[in-house]
N, C-alpha and C positions, 0 to 999 in steps of 0.2 A: 203744890209747887217746889220746883226742884231749887236747892237752897245755889245761888252764882257765887264760886271761888273760883275769879279770876288770878291768873298768873300771867304775866309779861313772859314770851320766850325772845322776842326781837323787839325792833323799833314797830314793825306792821304787824305783827300777831303774836296773837295771845291764846292762852289756854284758860278753859271752863274744867274743873277739875271736875272727875265723877265721882258724885255723890248719890245717895238715895236709891234709886233705881235705873240713873245711866248706865248705860252697857261699854258706853265708848266716850272719851273726852270730847266737849267743844273745842272747837278752834274756829277763831273770828281773824279775818285781817284786816286790819285798819290800822292808820296811825294815833295817835292818841287823840288828836282833834276829832277825829272820824270815829271813835268809840263809843257806842253807846252807853250811856249812864248805867251804872249798876242798879241804883238807885232811880226810881219813875219810868224805864224803859223797859218791857214786856218783850222787847225783840230778842235779847239773850239767856231769857226764862223759855221762851220759846226755843231756842238752839239747844235747850239744856233738854228739854221735852220730849224735841225729834230724838235726841241721844238714848232715848228708852225705847223705842221700838226694835220690834223683835227681829234679830236678823241684820243688825245694823252691823257696819265694819267703818274702820279705820275710826274716822269723827264726824260728828255733825259738823258741818263747815257752814259759814257766815263772810259773804263776801264784802269789802268797803262799803258798798251801797246798800246794805243791812236795815231793815224798818221792820215795822209789827205787820204781820199778815194774818191769813186764815191759816190758823196750825201750824204749820212750817212757817220762819218769818221770811218775806221778800228778801231774795238774797242767799236765800238757803240753798245746801246741798247734801244730799246723805243717798248714801247707796246701802243697799241691804243686799245677802248672800241668798241668791235665789234656790239652792237647793240644801240651805240651813238652815230652813224658817223663815226666810226672809221675807218680809209685809211690802204691799204696796198702796199708797195711800193718798187719793185726791189732794190732801190737802197738802203735800209735797209737792204738784204742778199746779194747782188754782184753777178760777173758774173761767179763766180767759185761754183755755188749752192752745196752746202753740202759737199764744200770742208772741213775737218776735218781730226781726226786723232787717228791713231791704233796702240794700243801698245801689242807688245805678248811678251812672258815670257819664257825662256828656260829654261831647267833642269840645264845647264851649268854653271860653274863658269868662270869666267876671265881668270884662268891660264890652264884651261881646252881643250881655245882654240886657245890659245898663237900661237901653232906652226902651226894651220889650218888656222890662220886669214888671211893671203894673197891670199890663195885659196876659202877662204869662200865668200872673196868680191871678187874676181874673177867670183865667181858662182851667186853670186847676179845682178853683174853686167851684165852676159850674162843671164839670165832667167829672168830679171824686164826691159821691155822694158822705153825706156828714150825720151824725147824731145817733139815737139811741134806737129810735123804730127803723120800718121799712126804706130802704132803698139800695140799687143796685146797678153794679154795671152791667150783668149781666142777670139777666132775671129768668130763672129755671123752672123747667118742670121736675114733676116727682122723680123720673125718670133720668133725668140731668143731674139733680140733686144726689142719687145714690153713686152714679159712676164717679162725681166728685169726691165723694165722702170714700170710695174704695181707691181712687186712682188719683187725687189729688192737685197740683199744679198738671202733673202730666198727661191728665185729664183736657186740661184747659188749652195747653199747647195744642194737641192732636186738633182739637175744634177751633185753631186759628186765633188763639188766644196768646202769642207769645213766639218764642223760639225755644227750637232746642238745646242751645247754648244757656237761656234764662234758666233750664232743669239741670245741665252740668254744674251752674255754679250757685246750686239750692240744695240745702242738705238734705243729704237722702236721696238726691235726683230729683225733690221734687213730692216724692212720695214714700209714706212713711207704712211699712208692711204692716199687713195681719185687721187691717181695717174690717169691721161686720156692721153694715148699716142695721143688720137683722136685731141688734142689740140697743138699737137710737131708739129712744121713746117717738110717739106719733108727734107731742108737743114740741120737742127738741128740731126732728123734718119739718113742721109749719115751721118754726122759727127762722131756720134756714133758707128756706124757700125764694125769698125776696130780701137777702142780704148778699149776696156774692158779689164782692167789689164795693165794700163800702169801708170808711173809714171808724166808723164807731161815735163814742165819746170819749168822755174821762182823759188819761195821759195818752190818748192815740192821738198822733198826728202825721203830717206829710208836711217835709219843710227843705226847702228849697236852698242850698247852701254852696259856700266857696272854701276851696281846702286854703287855709293862710297859713298853714305851714307843714313842712316837710320833717320827719324826725328820724325815718328811718329813710334814705333814699335807696338802696339796692332793693329792699323790698317795694318800696313806692312803684320802684317799675316794673317790678314784675306784677302790682297789682294795678298799674296803668294811671297811676296817679301824679298830679304835678302843681305845683300853687298856684292857685287863681282858678283853678279848674272847679265847674259848676256841677254838683252831684246832688240827686233827688234823695232823701234818707223817708222812708214809710215805717211806721210802728201802728203795725194793729194784729187781730188775733182772728180768733173762729166766732165771732161776735155773739150772737143769742144763743147760736147752736151748742157753741162749747159750754157756755153759762147751763145750760137746759141740760144738758150732758152731768156737768159735775155735781149740779144739784138731786139728780135722779139718782146716780151712782154713789154720792154721799149717805143716801138714804137707805139706798140696798147694804152700803158697808155697817152704818151704826146699827142694822139688825141683824147681822152675821158676825160680826164680830165676836159677840158672846159663846156661840158655837163652836171656835176656835179657842178660845180661853185665851182670848187676849183681853188685856188692860192697859188703858192708855191714859195719861195726867189731865188727857186734855181730850174732849170729846171731837173738837173737831182734827183730832189725828187717827179719826177712824179708819182703820186699815186692816187687812185680809192677808193670807199669803199669798204670792204671787201666783201660786201653782194651784191657788182654788178654784172653783168654779165662779164664783166673786169675783178674784182676781183676773181670773182670761177676762172676765166679761168685761172687765173696766178696762184691760190694755184694749180690747179691741173696741170699744167703744170712743177711747182717748184718741189711740190710733185716726178712727174717721173725723173725727174735731179737727185732727192736725193736719190731716190732708183740705178740709173745708179751709183750716188758717192757711195752708199754703198757696189754696189755688186763689182764697182772698187775695191775699198781697200780690199774686200773677196778673189778677184782673187790674188789680189799682197801679201796679206797675204799668199795664198798658195804657190806660187812662192817661198816665204821666206822659208818655210817648204820642200819644195823639194832641195833648194839650201843649209840646213843645212843638209838633209840627204845623199847628195852628195859628201859636204865636210866635215863633222863632223860624220857622221853615224848613225843619227837619225834624224828626224824631228818633235818631239813631242814639236811644241811651245804654249802654251795656250794663250787665247785671253783675257786679262785685262779688256778692254775696247776700244769700238769704239764708237767718236762723233762726232758730224759736227757744225763748227763753222762758218758757212754762210746759213741762214736758218731763215725763218718766219713760226711760230707754231702756234693756236690756244691751250691756256691753261685757265685754271681757276685760276685766284690769285683774293685774296680779296681786296677789294680797300673801303676804308670809313668803313668797317666790314662786306660788303656784298661781296658773291662772285661775279665776272663778268667774262666772258668770252673775253679775251684777244687775239690780234692777236701780238704777240711777235718777233719784229725782235732783230737779233744778228748775226752783221756784223762784222766778223773777233771777237766774241766772244762766249762761250761755255754754257750751262750748267753745273751747278753745285749743283746738287739734294742733299737736306740733307737726313740724317735719319726719314725711315719713310714715304717716297715720294711715292706715289703709281704708279709712274713711272720706279722705280728702280726692276732690277733684285732680284727674291725671296729672293735669299742669300746675296743680300746687302743691304735689305733694312735696318736692323738695324743698317748699318755702314754709307752710303750715296754712292754717286756714285763719282767712280773714274775721277777725271779730269785730262786731259793730256794737258802740256803746256810744248811744243817745245821752244829749244832758238835757236842761231844760230847758223851755221856750224861752230864747234868748239870750241862751248861753253857748261853748262851744260843745261839740260833739268831735268823736274819735275813732279813727279804725287803730286799729290794734293785731298781730300775729300771733298764733298760737304757738308754745315753746318746748324745746325738752325739759321734762323733768320737773315739770309743773305739777304740784299739788293737786287735790280735791279731785281728781278724775277729770283732768283736764276741763274745766270748769272756771268760771269766770264773770265777772261782774256783767249786769246787764243794763247800768243807766248810775244817774246821779244818787238816787235816793233820797225820799223825802224826811224831810225835818219837821213838817208842820203840816195837818190835815186840813183836807178842803174846806171845811167849815173856818178853822183859824186865817188859812190865806185869803177866804171871802170876804171876811172882816178887816183885813190891812190894806186892801185897794180896789180900786173899781175898775171894771169894764173900760170907760172911757179912760181913765187915768193910766192904763197899763198899754191900751193902744198907742197914746201919743207919746210913753215914754219907750215903745220899740219902736215907735217912728221914728224918734228923733234921733236915735244911731242905725236908720236906714232898716229898719226891717218891716217889709209890707204883712199885714195881719190878715187871712179870712178866718172868722170866728161865727160858726152858728148863733154861739150867746155868748152873754157876757159874764154870765154864771161860769160857763165851762170854762172860759179865759181866764177869770181871776181865780181858781182852781187848780190852774196851775201856772201860777205865778212863779217866774225863776226864784225867787227869793224863798221859796217852799221847798226846794231842795239842796242836796247837798252841794259841793264846790265839784263840780265834775273833773276840773285839773287836778285836786286833789285826789279825787278817787282813784282816777287812771295814774298818777304817779305810784301812790299806795299799789296798785295793780302790778306794777312793772318792779317796785322795791320786794314785794313778795313773791316773784317769780311765776306770776299766775301766766301772764301774758307779756308782750314789747309796745310800747307806742309807734305808731308807724306814721299815721298824719291826723292833723288836727282841724277840723271842718269849724266854718261862724255860718251861721244862718243870715239868709237875704229876703227869706219869707218863709210863711209859715200857713198853713189850713188846718184847722182846727175843729172839732167836732161842738 
């Protein structure tokens, strides 16, 4: 265990001093109220442990929503120098590879759908498969699955599931290069056959929302957002396929690590050099899972459009953006003034690209990337925008961040009571189980308003719009 020596650098930035085997300091973006306690909270210990990885540069970063995870903390960001012994670690991506958020924007105002709201929620519940097991909008055969793994959302669109504009507003155009289905196990493939276009369980959701506040009107106008507008936020990932890929790759890395002379303070930080055969295999399998995750959200978006068409009369919803928050990407950043190829791990953290960045869609180059930050069920969510000069390799938080375990949350309330509480403030709930509902109770998360305020004060992104829930579909 690394000793935690915490120094406050600003009201929203803290430094974990280098001690022991740490190669770089840790940096935690948090207000004092959001800062995890040094005693009793192991997420800061994980930040320090990540700082020991071979090839790590800059710092081991933690976002304001940081909390305990597998190997890396959730809300952790770290980059390693590929050409200087940099490693890749599945713990820096997580089991739900390419879990992410998609926001669809409708032409309707809140008042337009008030009478249709219960029927719309019923249609969403009917058309969107939920839960841990099989269930899909698009049931694939083996050939189609391998095409999805190689071509992601782009293949789904070519097969009639969406529009070209969907791809233009999806990270990497909807497909992450370098995928290879040949390194994906038969077990992972089997788990992916019957889950494409499904929400899953846990903290995944589909939420019908309305914009209640515009915080940056010029950017909101460019994003096509206005007060009272109805939107749909989708949070899901690569389902059982991604989980199995991570399981398979962690086992492979644990056995290979010693041959590279690598020692880590936590076995969950198993890693290998990016340029090693095992590193390349992980990147290829991870990219395949990422493409599955993007296609998954693409199919869910199509289900939303169908629900609106049936319940409201038209399904013309436009995609604002789709971005992953569990991914490792090879990116070029300046280190000590020199451009270097880095492997940037974002675990429960999203990209936050500034204006002028080459990976932005052409129509957003002068504005910046939409950054999507969901709150907890029953509380607000946010659209932010990437800003110039941001730290942490153009990264931002991905949500509110848990403060309470799922077990503890279940002990605090019941499904019946939570449904009643949400209904009392006008939120329609469709949930497959009371257990899953109570595990995601709003009180088990940090205050999302405080989290995004901290993000803005830390210069990671800027708030554009605040959205409130009208209805939620849970697994």
